[in-house]
C-alpha positions, 0 to 999 in steps of 0.5 A: 520457479514461481510466477514472479521469479519466472517474469523477473528472469524475462524481465531483466534479461530483456533490460538489456535490450530495453529499460523500464519493465513495468512488469516486474512490478505491476500484475493487475487485473480485472475479474472480481475476486471476492464480491463484499456482498457474498460477506454481509458487507455493505460499501459504496462505489466512488469514481474519483477524476484525475487532473489529467483525465480519467477517473480511478474507482474505489469502495468505501465501507462505513463504519458499523457502529455499536449503540453508543459507539461514535466513529474514530476516523477513516483508514485509506489503504493502498493495496499491493501489486497483484489482482485488484481491490476486490481481493485486497479489501479482506486484509482490513474490512474488519477496521469497520466494526472498530469505528473506522470507515475504510476506503480502498481504491484501484490505481489505473490498470487495476479493477474498474480504474482505465489505464495502464499502471507505471510509477509516476501514474501511480503517484497521480493516482495517490494525489487524488485519492489522498486529496478526495479522501481528506476532503470529501470522506474525512472532512465532509462526511466525518467533519474533520473529527477523528484519525485521518490514517493511511495504510500502504500494504507491500507496493502500496507502502512505496505508492502511499509513501511517495503520494504523501511526500508530493501531497499539499496535505502531509500536515493533515495525515495522522497516521501512517502504516507500511506493511511488508513494503520494499525499500524501493524499486531497485532494492527489491529487483536486487532482492529478486535477481538474486533468488535465482541462479539464473540472474544472481551475477545479474544482481548489482544491474538493478541499480543501473538499469531499473528506473526508480523515479520515485526514490522514497527510501532517500526521501523518508525524512520528508514524511515527518512530521507523519506518525508511522508504524513499520510492520512486517512478516518475519518470514516474509519471502516476497518481500524480506524483513530487511526491507521493513527494517531499513525503512524503520531505522531510515526515518527520523520522525515518530515511529513504531516497528512491529515485526509478526513473528512467523507471518509470510508477506501480508499474512497480518490480523487474520488466523493466528496473527488475529491478535495484531488487530489490537496492536494497529487498533492502539497505533491509530488511536494514539494521540 
């Protein structure tokens, strides 16, 4: 069994005694996995204060412009559930060669951000990042010109969508990308329980025992008028593609569906899928 499956079994057996097992969804660490300097990338550290005290840490990668090239905007990344930003930034760092500033941050409990993660805490982190990114990185640094886009990958898609729904800046966000995202905490828990013979019969309990304090799947309509791109690998075994299809079909606003044939979980824009970079750039640049 994989680490995720083993921890899922342990967690859900524990649910018979207590509820609210955050360990099922969050696997943070504080290790520096891939130093940007080793890849010739420059960045600036930012520490964003939280309303209730504390701060969260992020990296800003500025666009590398060719002569005559102008900045296209900024992409803010909400990363997935494992490790920290030092492994996830590699997914989108290539955007800086297309004229986009790129900002990625760590939720509380990840990397250099103190605390421990939970659903409502991550929403507060997301709200703080949206405010900081809009006011400091987009309005001040870019003079409010270009695209202001949010990219949510895997768990980050749920956190990003939930944060946008509750943000007063919702109408200022031009684009939202949901990459390999699950439709709700309860739905992904149900899927994981069905994967193992040890927990298959317990799978319906996911809808009773797993606390979903965000219920994004029931609030997708509140994302309107944000234009969204839903992308998902057809062979994703971590978050099956039916989650992406559900999100796409349930959303009533402007939307695009981009299945990645043969790709696994978050396996986009690199290797055999490098051509999908053009599809993302096209989406970001569309008016």
